[in-house]
C-alpha positions in Angstrom: 112.5 69.0 100.6 112.0 68.7 96.9 113.8 71.1 94.5 110.8 73.3 93.5 109.7 73.7 97.2 113.3 74.5 98.1 113.6 77.0 95.3 110.4 78.6 96.4 111.5 78.8 100.0 114.8 80.4 98.9 112.9 82.9 96.8 110.6 83.8 99.7 113.6 84.2 102.0 115.3 86.5 99.6 112.1 88.5 99.1 111.5 88.9 102.8 115.1 89.9 103.6 115.2 92.4 100.7 111.9 94.0 101.8 113.1 94.3 105.4 116.5 95.7 104.3 114.7 98.2 102.0 112.4 99.2 104.9 115.3 99.6 107.3 117.2 101.8 104.8 114.1 103.9 104.2 113.6 104.3 107.9 117.2 105.3 108.5 117.6 107.6 105.5 114.1 109.1 105.2 111.7 108.5 108.1 113.8 109.4 111.1 115.5 112.5 109.6 112.2 113.7 108.1 110.4 113.5 111.5 112.9 115.7 113.2 113.3 118.1 110.3 109.6 118.5 109.7 108.9 119.4 113.3 111.9 121.7 113.5 110.5 123.7 110.6 107.3 124.4 112.6 109.4 125.5 115.6 107.6 123.1 117.9 109.0 123.4 121.5 109.0 119.7 122.3 110.0 118.5 118.8 112.5 115.9 120.1 109.7 114.4 122.2 107.2 114.2 119.4 109.7 113.1 116.7 111.2 110.6 119.1 107.8 109.0 119.7 107.2 108.7 115.9 110.6 107.3 115.3 110.4 104.9 118.2 107.1 103.4 116.9 108.5 103.0 113.4 111.8 101.5 114.7 109.8 99.0 116.8 108.2 97.7 113.6 111.6 97.5 111.9 113.3 95.7 114.8 110.5 93.2 115.6 110.0 92.4 111.9 113.8 92.0 111.6 113.8 89.4 114.4 110.8 87.5 112.9 112.0 87.6 109.3 115.6 86.6 110.2 114.4 83.6 112.3 111.9 82.5 109.6 114.6 82.7 106.9 117.1 80.9 109.2 114.5 78.1 109.7 113.9 77.9 106.0 117.6 77.9 105.2 118.3 75.1 107.7 115.4 73.1 106.5 116.1 73.4 102.8 119.9 73.1 103.0 120.2 70.4 105.7 121.7 68.0 103.1 123.9 70.6 101.5 125.7 72.2 104.5 128.5 74.1 102.8 130.5 77.1 104.1 128.1 79.5 102.4 125.1 78.0 104.3 127.0 78.3 107.6 128.0 81.9 106.7 124.4 82.7 105.8 123.1 81.2 109.0 125.6 83.2 111.0 124.5 86.4 109.2 120.8 85.6 109.9 121.6 84.9 113.5 123.5 88.2 113.8 120.5 90.0 112.3 118.1 88.3 114.8 120.4 89.2 117.7 121.0 92.8 116.7 117.3 93.6 116.1 116.2 91.8 119.2 118.7 93.6 121.4 117.9 96.9 119.7 114.2 96.5 120.5 114.0 94.6 123.8 117.1 96.0 125.5 118.2 99.3 124.0 114.8 100.8 123.0 113.3 99.6 126.3 116.0 101.5 128.3 115.6 104.5 126.1 111.8 104.5 126.8 112.4 104.3 130.5 114.8 107.2 130.4 112.4 109.3 128.3 109.7 108.6 130.9 112.1 109.7 133.7 112.9 112.9 131.9 109.2 113.7 131.2 110.0 116.1 128.3 113.5 115.4 126.9 113.6 118.9 125.3 113.6 120.5 128.8 116.5 118.3 130.1 119.9 120.0 129.9 122.4 118.2 127.6 124.8 117.6 130.6 122.2 115.8 132.6 123.2 112.2 133.3 119.9 110.8 132.0 120.3 112.8 128.7 123.9 111.6 128.4 122.8 108.0 128.9 119.9 108.4 126.4 122.3 109.8 123.8 124.7 106.9 124.4 121.9 104.4 124.0 120.8 106.1 120.8 124.3 105.6 119.4 124.1 101.9 120.3 120.7 101.6 118.7 122.0 103.1 115.4 125.0 100.9 115.5 122.9 97.7 116.1 120.5 98.6 113.3 123.4 99.2 110.9 125.0 95.9 111.9 121.6 94.1 111.4 121.3 95.8 108.0 124.8 94.6 107.0 124.0 91.1 108.2 120.8 91.1 106.1 122.8 92.3 103.1 125.4 89.5 103.6 122.6 86.9 103.9 121.1 88.2 100.6 124.4 88.1 98.9 125.3 84.6 100.2 122.0 83.2 99.0 121.6 85.2 95.8 125.1 84.7 94.4 125.7 81.2 95.6 127.1 79.0 92.7 124.6 76.5 91.5 126.3 73.1 91.2 125.5 71.0 88.3 124.1 73.8 86.3 126.7 73.6 83.5 126.1 71.1 80.8 129.1 69.4 79.4 129.3 68.5 75.7 130.2 64.9 75.0 
């Protein structure tokens, strides 16, 4: 791939990763807490059920887009850097692979199990905290949070590894 096309692909990759990371941070810091807090202020009896539905839909977008973006950026990285396979390219590829795996597992394994448990409980707000289904749901929620955080750290690492990679041959020597 020629230099301008490679630079463009790298910029697109950085943009996509940055946008995804921003969306994931916004979801974690604003959307999820706001959904529960807003409903709690209205004293809704099934607030966990409603807020959980809202958060689950938003998280699905974050996870699926995380899988797609990480795989696209990984493909771009391997295509544009195939002649320049340095440690930073391998590290970036590993970070992108980790992001893809964590968001995929978060969506197609963890979230899927949480959905089935929510269906089995009918209304989660009415299930006692010591019920085995509720305990399993809470454990899966912790795994989901951990996987998203790991995916976000992997995206951050991929951004850093691309954005701050030294450019060889950029210094001019005076003769």
